[in-house]
CHARMM internal coordinates of N, CA and C (Angstrom, degrees):
IC EDIT
DIST 1 N 1 CA 1.4488
DIST 1 CA 1 C 1.5265
ANGL 1 N 1 CA 1 C 109.83
DIST 1 C 2 N 1.2808
ANGL 1 CA 1 C 2 N 113.97
DIHE 1 N 1 CA 1 C 2 N 159.86
DIST 2 N 2 CA 1.4486
ANGL 1 C 2 N 2 CA 120.55
DIHE 1 CA 1 C 2 N 2 CA -179.87
DIST 2 CA 2 C 1.5389
ANGL 2 N 2 CA 2 C 109.59
DIHE 1 C 2 N 2 CA 2 C -74.40
DIST 2 C 3 N 1.3171
ANGL 2 CA 2 C 3 N 116.90
DIHE 2 N 2 CA 2 C 3 N 134.03
DIST 3 N 3 CA 1.4621
ANGL 2 C 3 N 3 CA 121.33
DIHE 2 CA 2 C 3 N 3 CA -177.69
DIST 3 CA 3 C 1.5248
ANGL 3 N 3 CA 3 C 111.79
DIHE 2 C 3 N 3 CA 3 C -62.92
DIST 3 C 4 N 1.3311
ANGL 3 CA 3 C 4 N 117.65
DIHE 3 N 3 CA 3 C 4 N -35.19
DIST 4 N 4 CA 1.4700
ANGL 3 C 4 N 4 CA 120.24
DIHE 3 CA 3 C 4 N 4 CA 178.88
DIST 4 CA 4 C 1.5243
ANGL 4 N 4 CA 4 C 111.16
DIHE 3 C 4 N 4 CA 4 C -66.42
DIST 4 C 5 N 1.3248
ANGL 4 CA 4 C 5 N 116.38
DIHE 4 N 4 CA 4 C 5 N -37.48
DIST 5 N 5 CA 1.4694
ANGL 4 C 5 N 5 CA 120.11
DIHE 4 CA 4 C 5 N 5 CA 178.67
DIST 5 CA 5 C 1.5219
ANGL 5 N 5 CA 5 C 110.44
DIHE 4 C 5 N 5 CA 5 C -65.43
DIST 5 C 6 N 1.3126
ANGL 5 CA 5 C 6 N 116.78
DIHE 5 N 5 CA 5 C 6 N -44.71
DIST 6 N 6 CA 1.4650
ANGL 5 C 6 N 6 CA 120.55
DIHE 5 CA 5 C 6 N 6 CA 179.34
DIST 6 CA 6 C 1.5258
ANGL 6 N 6 CA 6 C 109.93
DIHE 5 C 6 N 6 CA 6 C -62.70
DIST 6 C 7 N 1.3286
ANGL 6 CA 6 C 7 N 117.29
DIHE 6 N 6 CA 6 C 7 N -42.28
DIST 7 N 7 CA 1.4615
ANGL 6 C 7 N 7 CA 120.73
DIHE 6 CA 6 C 7 N 7 CA 177.92
DIST 7 CA 7 C 1.5181
ANGL 7 N 7 CA 7 C 111.96
DIHE 6 C 7 N 7 CA 7 C -61.40
DIST 7 C 8 N 1.3334
ANGL 7 CA 7 C 8 N 116.92
DIHE 7 N 7 CA 7 C 8 N -40.21
DIST 8 N 8 CA 1.4631
ANGL 7 C 8 N 8 CA 120.63
DIHE 7 CA 7 C 8 N 8 CA 179.35
DIST 8 CA 8 C 1.5261
ANGL 8 N 8 CA 8 C 111.24
DIHE 7 C 8 N 8 CA 8 C -66.62
DIST 8 C 9 N 1.3298
ANGL 8 CA 8 C 9 N 116.74
DIHE 8 N 8 CA 8 C 9 N -39.61
DIST 9 N 9 CA 1.4662
ANGL 8 C 9 N 9 CA 120.29
DIHE 8 CA 8 C 9 N 9 CA 179.00
DIST 9 CA 9 C 1.5233
ANGL 9 N 9 CA 9 C 110.63
DIHE 8 C 9 N 9 CA 9 C -66.07
DIST 9 C 10 N 1.3124
ANGL 9 CA 9 C 10 N 117.36
DIHE 9 N 9 CA 9 C 10 N -43.17
DIST 10 N 10 CA 1.4714
ANGL 9 C 10 N 10 CA 120.79
DIHE 9 CA 9 C 10 N 10 CA 179.02
DIST 10 CA 10 C 1.5228
ANGL 10 N 10 CA 10 C 110.64
DIHE 9 C 10 N 10 CA 10 C -64.12
DIST 10 C 11 N 1.3172
ANGL 10 CA 10 C 11 N 117.51
DIHE 10 N 10 CA 10 C 11 N -41.92
DIST 11 N 11 CA 1.4625
ANGL 10 C 11 N 11 CA 121.26
DIHE 10 CA 10 C 11 N 11 CA 178.65
DIST 11 CA 11 C 1.5215
ANGL 11 N 11 CA 11 C 111.26
DIHE 10 C 11 N 11 CA 11 C -63.56
DIST 11 C 12 N 1.3257
ANGL 11 CA 11 C 12 N 117.10
DIHE 11 N 11 CA 11 C 12 N -43.99
DIST 12 N 12 CA 1.4666
ANGL 11 C 12 N 12 CA 120.48
DIHE 11 CA 11 C 12 N 12 CA 179.18
DIST 12 CA 12 C 1.5188
ANGL 12 N 12 CA 12 C 111.14
DIHE 11 C 12 N 12 CA 12 C -63.63
DIST 12 C 13 N 1.3279
ANGL 12 CA 12 C 13 N 117.27
DIHE 12 N 12 CA 12 C 13 N -41.62
DIST 13 N 13 CA 1.4607
ANGL 12 C 13 N 13 CA 120.60
DIHE 12 CA 12 C 13 N 13 CA 179.33
DIST 13 CA 13 C 1.5341
ANGL 13 N 13 CA 13 C 111.08
DIHE 12 C 13 N 13 CA 13 C -64.95
DIST 13 C 14 N 1.3252
ANGL 13 CA 13 C 14 N 116.40
DIHE 13 N 13 CA 13 C 14 N -39.36
DIST 14 N 14 CA 1.4646
ANGL 13 C 14 N 14 CA 120.09
DIHE 13 CA 13 C 14 N 14 CA 179.03
DIST 14 CA 14 C 1.5264
ANGL 14 N 14 CA 14 C 111.06
DIHE 13 C 14 N 14 CA 14 C -65.21
DIST 14 C 15 N 1.3246
ANGL 14 CA 14 C 15 N 116.89
DIHE 14 N 14 CA 14 C 15 N -40.84
DIST 15 N 15 CA 1.4644
ANGL 14 C 15 N 15 CA 120.31
DIHE 14 CA 14 C 15 N 15 CA 179.88
DIST 15 CA 15 C 1.5273
ANGL 15 N 15 CA 15 C 110.86
DIHE 14 C 15 N 15 CA 15 C -65.56
DIST 15 C 16 N 1.3251
ANGL 15 CA 15 C 16 N 117.16
DIHE 15 N 15 CA 15 C 16 N -41.49
DIST 16 N 16 CA 1.4615
ANGL 15 C 16 N 16 CA 119.97
DIHE 15 CA 15 C 16 N 16 CA 177.55
DIST 16 CA 16 C 1.5204
ANGL 16 N 16 CA 16 C 111.05
DIHE 15 C 16 N 16 CA 16 C -65.57
DIST 16 C 17 N 1.3143
ANGL 16 CA 16 C 17 N 116.43
DIHE 16 N 16 CA 16 C 17 N -40.75
DIST 17 N 17 CA 1.4557
ANGL 16 C 17 N 17 CA 120.23
DIHE 16 CA 16 C 17 N 17 CA 179.80
DIST 17 CA 17 C 1.5168
ANGL 17 N 17 CA 17 C 112.72
DIHE 16 C 17 N 17 CA 17 C -65.70
DIST 17 C 18 N 1.3221
ANGL 17 CA 17 C 18 N 117.23
DIHE 17 N 17 CA 17 C 18 N -40.72
DIST 18 N 18 CA 1.4588
ANGL 17 C 18 N 18 CA 120.23
DIHE 17 CA 17 C 18 N 18 CA 179.75
DIST 18 CA 18 C 1.5213
ANGL 18 N 18 CA 18 C 111.75
DIHE 17 C 18 N 18 CA 18 C -70.44
DIST 18 C 19 N 1.3169
ANGL 18 CA 18 C 19 N 117.15
DIHE 18 N 18 CA 18 C 19 N -30.44
DIST 19 N 19 CA 1.4639
ANGL 18 C 19 N 19 CA 120.05
DIHE 18 CA 18 C 19 N 19 CA 176.95
DIST 19 CA 19 C 1.5139
ANGL 19 N 19 CA 19 C 112.06
DIHE 18 C 19 N 19 CA 19 C -63.88
DIST 19 C 20 N 1.3197
ANGL 19 CA 19 C 20 N 116.85
DIHE 19 N 19 CA 19 C 20 N -28.16
DIST 20 N 20 CA 1.4634
ANGL 19 C 20 N 20 CA 121.12
DIHE 19 CA 19 C 20 N 20 CA 178.70
DIST 20 CA 20 C 1.5170
ANGL 20 N 20 CA 20 C 113.29
DIHE 19 C 20 N 20 CA 20 C -74.35
DIST 20 C 21 N 1.3074
ANGL 20 CA 20 C 21 N 118.28
DIHE 20 N 20 CA 20 C 21 N -11.98
DIST 21 N 21 CA 1.4647
ANGL 20 C 21 N 21 CA 122.09
DIHE 20 CA 20 C 21 N 21 CA -177.91
DIST 21 CA 21 C 1.5265
ANGL 21 N 21 CA 21 C 112.62
DIHE 20 C 21 N 21 CA 21 C -89.27
DIST 21 C 22 N 1.3223
ANGL 21 CA 21 C 22 N 117.93
DIHE 21 N 21 CA 21 C 22 N 0.59
DIST 22 N 22 CA 1.4588
ANGL 21 C 22 N 22 CA 120.51
DIHE 21 CA 21 C 22 N 22 CA -174.10
DIST 22 CA 22 C 1.5272
ANGL 22 N 22 CA 22 C 112.61
DIHE 21 C 22 N 22 CA 22 C -63.31
DIST 22 C 23 N 1.3197
ANGL 22 CA 22 C 23 N 118.16
DIHE 22 N 22 CA 22 C 23 N -35.20
DIST 23 N 23 CA 1.4558
ANGL 22 C 23 N 23 CA 120.94
DIHE 22 CA 22 C 23 N 23 CA -177.49
DIST 23 CA 23 C 1.5180
ANGL 23 N 23 CA 23 C 114.17
DIHE 22 C 23 N 23 CA 23 C -91.97
DIST 23 C 24 N 1.3144
ANGL 23 CA 23 C 24 N 117.37
DIHE 23 N 23 CA 23 C 24 N 4.13
DIST 24 N 24 CA 1.4666
ANGL 23 C 24 N 24 CA 120.65
DIHE 23 CA 23 C 24 N 24 CA -177.34
DIST 24 CA 24 C 1.5229
ANGL 24 N 24 CA 24 C 110.34
DIHE 23 C 24 N 24 CA 24 C -85.02
DIST 24 C 25 N 1.3321
ANGL 24 CA 24 C 25 N 115.43
DIHE 24 N 24 CA 24 C 25 N 151.85
DIST 25 N 25 CA 1.4619
ANGL 24 C 25 N 25 CA 118.70
DIHE 24 CA 24 C 25 N 25 CA 174.96
DIST 25 CA 25 C 1.5304
ANGL 25 N 25 CA 25 C 109.19
DIHE 24 C 25 N 25 CA 25 C -77.23
DIST 25 C 26 N 1.3194
ANGL 25 CA 25 C 26 N 115.64
DIHE 25 N 25 CA 25 C 26 N 170.20
DIST 26 N 26 CA 1.4662
ANGL 25 C 26 N 26 CA 120.90
DIHE 25 CA 25 C 26 N 26 CA -173.32
DIST 26 CA 26 C 1.5309
ANGL 26 N 26 CA 26 C 112.02
DIHE 25 C 26 N 26 CA 26 C -62.96
DIST 26 C 27 N 1.3124
ANGL 26 CA 26 C 27 N 117.94
DIHE 26 N 26 CA 26 C 27 N -38.20
DIST 27 N 27 CA 1.4548
ANGL 26 C 27 N 27 CA 120.40
DIHE 26 CA 26 C 27 N 27 CA -178.97
DIST 27 CA 27 C 1.5319
ANGL 27 N 27 CA 27 C 111.17
DIHE 26 C 27 N 27 CA 27 C -65.85
DIST 27 C 28 N 1.3228
ANGL 27 CA 27 C 28 N 117.00
DIHE 27 N 27 CA 27 C 28 N -40.49
DIST 28 N 28 CA 1.4619
ANGL 27 C 28 N 28 CA 120.41
DIHE 27 CA 27 C 28 N 28 CA 177.75
DIST 28 CA 28 C 1.5197
ANGL 28 N 28 CA 28 C 111.00
DIHE 27 C 28 N 28 CA 28 C -65.95
DIST 28 C 29 N 1.3203
ANGL 28 CA 28 C 29 N 117.58
DIHE 28 N 28 CA 28 C 29 N -40.22
DIST 29 N 29 CA 1.4641
ANGL 28 C 29 N 29 CA 121.04
DIHE 28 CA 28 C 29 N 29 CA 177.65
DIST 29 CA 29 C 1.5242
ANGL 29 N 29 CA 29 C 110.71
DIHE 28 C 29 N 29 CA 29 C -61.92
DIST 29 C 30 N 1.3219
ANGL 29 CA 29 C 30 N 116.75
DIHE 29 N 29 CA 29 C 30 N -43.18
DIST 30 N 30 CA 1.4634
ANGL 29 C 30 N 30 CA 119.96
DIHE 29 CA 29 C 30 N 30 CA 179.65
DIST 30 CA 30 C 1.5269
ANGL 30 N 30 CA 30 C 111.30
DIHE 29 C 30 N 30 CA 30 C -67.21
DIST 30 C 31 N 1.3324
ANGL 30 CA 30 C 31 N 117.27
DIHE 30 N 30 CA 30 C 31 N -35.30
DIST 31 N 31 CA 1.4586
ANGL 30 C 31 N 31 CA 120.65
DIHE 30 CA 30 C 31 N 31 CA 177.79
DIST 31 CA 31 C 1.5219
ANGL 31 N 31 CA 31 C 110.70
DIHE 30 C 31 N 31 CA 31 C -64.29
DIST 31 C 32 N 1.3321
ANGL 31 CA 31 C 32 N 116.23
DIHE 31 N 31 CA 31 C 32 N -47.13
DIST 32 N 32 CA 1.4704
ANGL 31 C 32 N 32 CA 120.13
DIHE 31 CA 31 C 32 N 32 CA 179.33
DIST 32 CA 32 C 1.5200
ANGL 32 N 32 CA 32 C 110.59
DIHE 31 C 32 N 32 CA 32 C -65.93
DIST 32 C 33 N 1.3138
ANGL 32 CA 32 C 33 N 117.27
DIHE 32 N 32 CA 32 C 33 N -43.47
DIST 33 N 33 CA 1.4656
ANGL 32 C 33 N 33 CA 120.42
DIHE 32 CA 32 C 33 N 33 CA 178.76
DIST 33 CA 33 C 1.5188
ANGL 33 N 33 CA 33 C 112.22
DIHE 32 C 33 N 33 CA 33 C -61.03
DIST 33 C 34 N 1.3220
ANGL 33 CA 33 C 34 N 116.32
DIHE 33 N 33 CA 33 C 34 N -41.88
DIST 34 N 34 CA 1.4688
ANGL 33 C 34 N 34 CA 120.10
DIHE 33 CA 33 C 34 N 34 CA 177.23
DIST 34 CA 34 C 1.5169
ANGL 34 N 34 CA 34 C 112.04
DIHE 33 C 34 N 34 CA 34 C -63.50
DIST 34 C 35 N 1.3347
ANGL 34 CA 34 C 35 N 116.63
DIHE 34 N 34 CA 34 C 35 N -39.31
DIST 35 N 35 CA 1.4618
ANGL 34 C 35 N 35 CA 120.29
DIHE 34 CA 34 C 35 N 35 CA 178.51
DIST 35 CA 35 C 1.5194
ANGL 35 N 35 CA 35 C 111.29
DIHE 34 C 35 N 35 CA 35 C -64.82
DIST 35 C 36 N 1.3238
ANGL 35 CA 35 C 36 N 116.92
DIHE 35 N 35 CA 35 C 36 N -40.88
DIST 36 N 36 CA 1.4675
ANGL 35 C 36 N 36 CA 120.29
DIHE 35 CA 35 C 36 N 36 CA 179.86
DIST 36 CA 36 C 1.5250
ANGL 36 N 36 CA 36 C 110.42
DIHE 35 C 36 N 36 CA 36 C -65.55
DIST 36 C 37 N 1.3129
ANGL 36 CA 36 C 37 N 117.08
DIHE 36 N 36 CA 36 C 37 N -49.62
DIST 37 N 37 CA 1.4660
ANGL 36 C 37 N 37 CA 120.20
DIHE 36 CA 36 C 37 N 37 CA -178.69
DIST 37 CA 37 C 1.5248
ANGL 37 N 37 CA 37 C 110.61
DIHE 36 C 37 N 37 CA 37 C -63.60
DIST 37 C 38 N 1.3233
ANGL 37 CA 37 C 38 N 116.74
DIHE 37 N 37 CA 37 C 38 N -44.12
DIST 38 N 38 CA 1.4644
ANGL 37 C 38 N 38 CA 120.33
DIHE 37 CA 37 C 38 N 38 CA 178.65
DIST 38 CA 38 C 1.5127
ANGL 38 N 38 CA 38 C 112.23
DIHE 37 C 38 N 38 CA 38 C -62.92
DIST 38 C 39 N 1.3306
ANGL 38 CA 38 C 39 N 116.88
DIHE 38 N 38 CA 38 C 39 N -40.04
DIST 39 N 39 CA 1.4549
ANGL 38 C 39 N 39 CA 120.23
DIHE 38 CA 38 C 39 N 39 CA 179.00
DIST 39 CA 39 C 1.5187
ANGL 39 N 39 CA 39 C 112.61
DIHE 38 C 39 N 39 CA 39 C -65.11
DIST 39 C 40 N 1.3163
ANGL 39 CA 39 C 40 N 116.43
DIHE 39 N 39 CA 39 C 40 N -41.97
DIST 40 N 40 CA 1.4699
ANGL 39 C 40 N 40 CA 120.12
DIHE 39 CA 39 C 40 N 40 CA 179.49
DIST 40 CA 40 C 1.5262
ANGL 40 N 40 CA 40 C 110.61
DIHE 39 C 40 N 40 CA 40 C -66.02
DIST 40 C 41 N 1.3170
ANGL 40 CA 40 C 41 N 116.62
DIHE 40 N 40 CA 40 C 41 N -47.09
DIST 41 N 41 CA 1.4634
ANGL 40 C 41 N 41 CA 119.40
DIHE 40 CA 40 C 41 N 41 CA -179.45
DIST 41 CA 41 C 1.5202
ANGL 41 N 41 CA 41 C 111.41
DIHE 40 C 41 N 41 CA 41 C -66.85
DIST 41 C 42 N 1.3280
ANGL 41 CA 41 C 42 N 116.88
DIHE 41 N 41 CA 41 C 42 N -41.93
DIST 42 N 42 CA 1.4645
ANGL 41 C 42 N 42 CA 119.96
DIHE 41 CA 41 C 42 N 42 CA 178.04
DIST 42 CA 42 C 1.5106
ANGL 42 N 42 CA 42 C 111.96
DIHE 41 C 42 N 42 CA 42 C -63.51
DIST 42 C 43 N 1.3295
ANGL 42 CA 42 C 43 N 116.95
DIHE 42 N 42 CA 42 C 43 N -39.23
DIST 43 N 43 CA 1.4611
ANGL 42 C 43 N 43 CA 120.57
DIHE 42 CA 42 C 43 N 43 CA 177.63
DIST 43 CA 43 C 1.5105
ANGL 43 N 43 CA 43 C 112.60
DIHE 42 C 43 N 43 CA 43 C -65.63
DIST 43 C 44 N 1.3286
ANGL 43 CA 43 C 44 N 116.68
DIHE 43 N 43 CA 43 C 44 N -36.29
DIST 44 N 44 CA 1.4577
ANGL 43 C 44 N 44 CA 120.11
DIHE 43 CA 43 C 44 N 44 CA 179.27
DIST 44 CA 44 C 1.5243
ANGL 44 N 44 CA 44 C 111.39
DIHE 43 C 44 N 44 CA 44 C -68.61
DIST 44 C 45 N 1.3251
ANGL 44 CA 44 C 45 N 116.08
DIHE 44 N 44 CA 44 C 45 N -33.21
DIST 45 N 45 CA 1.4578
ANGL 44 C 45 N 45 CA 119.82
DIHE 44 CA 44 C 45 N 45 CA -176.86
DIST 45 CA 45 C 1.5311
ANGL 45 N 45 CA 45 C 111.64
DIHE 44 C 45 N 45 CA 45 C -89.02
DIST 45 C 46 N 1.3458
ANGL 45 CA 45 C 46 N 117.05
DIHE 45 N 45 CA 45 C 46 N -44.76
DIST 46 N 46 CA 1.4568
ANGL 45 C 46 N 46 CA 118.94
DIHE 45 CA 45 C 46 N 46 CA -170.47
DIST 46 CA 46 C 1.5101
ANGL 46 N 46 CA 46 C 116.53
DIHE 45 C 46 N 46 CA 46 C -124.96
DIST 46 C 47 N 1.3198
ANGL 46 CA 46 C 47 N 119.41
DIHE 46 N 46 CA 46 C 47 N 19.19
DIST 47 N 47 CA 1.4579
ANGL 46 C 47 N 47 CA 120.57
DIHE 46 CA 46 C 47 N 47 CA 178.71
DIST 47 CA 47 C 1.5201
ANGL 47 N 47 CA 47 C 111.98
DIHE 46 C 47 N 47 CA 47 C 71.61
DIST 47 C 48 N 1.3211
ANGL 47 CA 47 C 48 N 116.14
DIHE 47 N 47 CA 47 C 48 N -150.50
DIST 48 N 48 CA 1.4607
ANGL 47 C 48 N 48 CA 120.95
DIHE 47 CA 47 C 48 N 48 CA -175.05
DIST 48 CA 48 C 1.5208
ANGL 48 N 48 CA 48 C 112.11
DIHE 47 C 48 N 48 CA 48 C -65.29
DIST 48 C 49 N 1.3087
ANGL 48 CA 48 C 49 N 116.95
DIHE 48 N 48 CA 48 C 49 N -44.63
DIST 49 N 49 CA 1.4675
ANGL 48 C 49 N 49 CA 120.14
DIHE 48 CA 48 C 49 N 49 CA 178.81
DIST 49 CA 49 C 1.5202
ANGL 49 N 49 CA 49 C 111.85
DIHE 48 C 49 N 49 CA 49 C -62.05
DIST 49 C 50 N 1.3182
ANGL 49 CA 49 C 50 N 116.19
DIHE 49 N 49 CA 49 C 50 N -39.97
DIST 50 N 50 CA 1.4549
ANGL 49 C 50 N 50 CA 120.68
DIHE 49 CA 49 C 50 N 50 CA 177.37
DIST 50 CA 50 C 1.5091
ANGL 50 N 50 CA 50 C 112.10
DIHE 49 C 50 N 50 CA 50 C -65.85
DIST 50 C 51 N 1.3405
ANGL 50 CA 50 C 51 N 116.39
DIHE 50 N 50 CA 50 C 51 N -34.95
DIST 51 N 51 CA 1.4646
ANGL 50 C 51 N 51 CA 120.15
DIHE 50 CA 50 C 51 N 51 CA 178.67
DIST 51 CA 51 C 1.5186
ANGL 51 N 51 CA 51 C 110.69
DIHE 50 C 51 N 51 CA 51 C -65.82
DIST 51 C 52 N 1.3252
ANGL 51 CA 51 C 52 N 116.72
DIHE 51 N 51 CA 51 C 52 N -42.11
DIST 52 N 52 CA 1.4659
ANGL 51 C 52 N 52 CA 120.56
DIHE 51 CA 51 C 52 N 52 CA -179.90
DIST 52 CA 52 C 1.5255
ANGL 52 N 52 CA 52 C 110.49
DIHE 51 C 52 N 52 CA 52 C -65.70
DIST 52 C 53 N 1.3111
ANGL 52 CA 52 C 53 N 116.70
DIHE 52 N 52 CA 52 C 53 N -47.51
DIST 53 N 53 CA 1.4697
ANGL 52 C 53 N 53 CA 120.10
DIHE 52 CA 52 C 53 N 53 CA 179.08
DIST 53 CA 53 C 1.5276
ANGL 53 N 53 CA 53 C 111.41
DIHE 52 C 53 N 53 CA 53 C -65.49
DIST 53 C 54 N 1.3201
ANGL 53 CA 53 C 54 N 117.02
DIHE 53 N 53 CA 53 C 54 N -40.33
DIST 54 N 54 CA 1.4626
ANGL 53 C 54 N 54 CA 121.04
DIHE 53 CA 53 C 54 N 54 CA 179.33
DIST 54 CA 54 C 1.5136
ANGL 54 N 54 CA 54 C 111.77
DIHE 53 C 54 N 54 CA 54 C -64.84
DIST 54 C 55 N 1.3370
ANGL 54 CA 54 C 55 N 117.01
DIHE 54 N 54 CA 54 C 55 N -39.85
DIST 55 N 55 CA 1.4653
ANGL 54 C 55 N 55 CA 120.20
DIHE 54 CA 54 C 55 N 55 CA 178.55
DIST 55 CA 55 C 1.5140
ANGL 55 N 55 CA 55 C 110.92
DIHE 54 C 55 N 55 CA 55 C -64.64
DIST 55 C 56 N 1.3174
ANGL 55 CA 55 C 56 N 116.78
DIHE 55 N 55 CA 55 C 56 N -42.28
DIST 56 N 56 CA 1.4703
ANGL 55 C 56 N 56 CA 119.87
DIHE 55 CA 55 C 56 N 56 CA 178.28
DIST 56 CA 56 C 1.5162
ANGL 56 N 56 CA 56 C 112.23
DIHE 55 C 56 N 56 CA 56 C -64.00
DIST 56 C 57 N 1.3209
ANGL 56 CA 56 C 57 N 115.93
DIHE 56 N 56 CA 56 C 57 N -46.47
DIST 57 N 57 CA 1.4590
ANGL 56 C 57 N 57 CA 119.94
DIHE 56 CA 56 C 57 N 57 CA 179.62
DIST 57 CA 57 C 1.5227
ANGL 57 N 57 CA 57 C 111.09
DIHE 56 C 57 N 57 CA 57 C -65.46
DIST 57 C 58 N 1.3255
ANGL 57 CA 57 C 58 N 117.05
DIHE 57 N 57 CA 57 C 58 N -40.64
DIST 58 N 58 CA 1.4631
ANGL 57 C 58 N 58 CA 120.56
DIHE 57 CA 57 C 58 N 58 CA 179.25
DIST 58 CA 58 C 1.5178
ANGL 58 N 58 CA 58 C 112.14
DIHE 57 C 58 N 58 CA 58 C -64.51
DIST 58 C 59 N 1.3304
ANGL 58 CA 58 C 59 N 116.79
DIHE 58 N 58 CA 58 C 59 N -37.43
DIST 59 N 59 CA 1.4633
ANGL 58 C 59 N 59 CA 120.31
DIHE 58 CA 58 C 59 N 59 CA 178.49
DIST 59 CA 59 C 1.5259
ANGL 59 N 59 CA 59 C 110.87
DIHE 58 C 59 N 59 CA 59 C -64.92
DIST 59 C 60 N 1.3220
ANGL 59 CA 59 C 60 N 116.50
DIHE 59 N 59 CA 59 C 60 N -43.57
DIST 60 N 60 CA 1.4694
ANGL 59 C 60 N 60 CA 119.74
DIHE 59 CA 59 C 60 N 60 CA 179.25
DIST 60 CA 60 C 1.5199
ANGL 60 N 60 CA 60 C 110.69
DIHE 59 C 60 N 60 CA 60 C -64.67
DIST 60 C 61 N 1.3159
ANGL 60 CA 60 C 61 N 116.81
DIHE 60 N 60 CA 60 C 61 N -44.92
DIST 61 N 61 CA 1.4681
ANGL 60 C 61 N 61 CA 120.36
DIHE 60 CA 60 C 61 N 61 CA -179.50
DIST 61 CA 61 C 1.5271
ANGL 61 N 61 CA 61 C 110.57
DIHE 60 C 61 N 61 CA 61 C -64.76
DIST 61 C 62 N 1.3385
ANGL 61 CA 61 C 62 N 117.68
DIHE 61 N 61 CA 61 C 62 N -44.99
DIST 62 N 62 CA 1.4567
ANGL 61 C 62 N 62 CA 120.35
DIHE 61 CA 61 C 62 N 62 CA 178.13
DIST 62 CA 62 C 1.5155
ANGL 62 N 62 CA 62 C 112.68
DIHE 61 C 62 N 62 CA 62 C -60.48
DIST 62 C 63 N 1.3216
ANGL 62 CA 62 C 63 N 116.27
DIHE 62 N 62 CA 62 C 63 N -37.97
DIST 63 N 63 CA 1.4598
ANGL 62 C 63 N 63 CA 121.03
DIHE 62 CA 62 C 63 N 63 CA 179.09
DIST 63 CA 63 C 1.5232
ANGL 63 N 63 CA 63 C 110.72
DIHE 62 C 63 N 63 CA 63 C -67.38
DIST 63 C 64 N 1.3191
ANGL 63 CA 63 C 64 N 117.16
DIHE 63 N 63 CA 63 C 64 N -44.13
DIST 64 N 64 CA 1.4601
ANGL 63 C 64 N 64 CA 120.95
DIHE 63 CA 63 C 64 N 64 CA -175.54
DIST 64 CA 64 C 1.5273
ANGL 64 N 64 CA 64 C 113.08
DIHE 63 C 64 N 64 CA 64 C -77.45
DIST 64 C 65 N 1.3226
ANGL 64 CA 64 C 65 N 118.03
DIHE 64 N 64 CA 64 C 65 N -21.58
DIST 65 N 65 CA 1.4610
ANGL 64 C 65 N 65 CA 120.82
DIHE 64 CA 64 C 65 N 65 CA -178.53
DIST 65 CA 65 C 1.5287
ANGL 65 N 65 CA 65 C 112.61
DIHE 64 C 65 N 65 CA 65 C -81.90
DIST 65 C 66 N 1.3156
ANGL 65 CA 65 C 66 N 117.35
DIHE 65 N 65 CA 65 C 66 N -7.38
DIST 66 N 66 CA 1.4653
ANGL 65 C 66 N 66 CA 120.74
DIHE 65 CA 65 C 66 N 66 CA -179.49
DIST 66 CA 66 C 1.5141
ANGL 66 N 66 CA 66 C 108.73
DIHE 65 C 66 N 66 CA 66 C -72.41
DIST 66 C 67 N 1.3301
ANGL 66 CA 66 C 67 N 117.42
DIHE 66 N 66 CA 66 C 67 N 126.76
DIST 67 N 67 CA 1.4733
ANGL 66 C 67 N 67 CA 119.05
DIHE 66 CA 66 C 67 N 67 CA 178.30
DIST 67 CA 67 C 1.5285
ANGL 67 N 67 CA 67 C 110.37
DIHE 66 C 67 N 67 CA 67 C -67.87
DIST 67 C 68 N 1.3292
ANGL 67 CA 67 C 68 N 116.86
DIHE 67 N 67 CA 67 C 68 N 150.38
DIST 68 N 68 CA 1.4652
ANGL 67 C 68 N 68 CA 118.96
DIHE 67 CA 67 C 68 N 68 CA -179.96
DIST 68 CA 68 C 1.5184
ANGL 68 N 68 CA 68 C 111.70
DIHE 67 C 68 N 68 CA 68 C -65.13
DIST 68 C 69 N 1.3302
ANGL 68 CA 68 C 69 N 115.33
DIHE 68 N 68 CA 68 C 69 N 149.54
DIST 69 N 69 CA 1.4825
ANGL 68 C 69 N 69 CA 120.37
DIHE 68 CA 68 C 69 N 69 CA 178.62
DIST 69 CA 69 C 1.5097
ANGL 69 N 69 CA 69 C 109.97
DIHE 68 C 69 N 69 CA 69 C -73.30
DIST 69 C 70 N 1.2964
ANGL 69 CA 69 C 70 N 114.76
DIHE 69 N 69 CA 69 C 70 N 143.07
DIST 70 N 70 CA 1.4729
ANGL 69 C 70 N 70 CA 121.08
DIHE 69 CA 69 C 70 N 70 CA 174.60
DIST 70 CA 70 C 1.5122
ANGL 70 N 70 CA 70 C 106.91
DIHE 69 C 70 N 70 CA 70 C -110.50
DIST 70 C 71 N 1.2995
ANGL 70 CA 70 C 71 N 115.53
DIHE 70 N 70 CA 70 C 71 N 122.47
DIST 71 N 71 CA 1.4773
ANGL 70 C 71 N 71 CA 120.57
DIHE 70 CA 70 C 71 N 71 CA -177.14
DIST 71 CA 71 C 1.5010
ANGL 71 N 71 CA 71 C 111.44
DIHE 70 C 71 N 71 CA 71 C -92.27
END
COOR INIT
IC SEED 1 N 1 CA 1 C
IC BUILD
């Protein structure tokens, strides 16, 4: 496939996915963001297994790094 086409599809999917996060609270956004970053980094280092482990670890870290809400 053409590299430009693949890039356009990935960009469109990312934009649609990020649009769905508008109604989420900050902790949920950080959890999803951590999972995405962890999955990408884990996949780059360890293939599919690394992506799965990285996504799980990133989700936990993103969730726990969210500061508590002040009411």
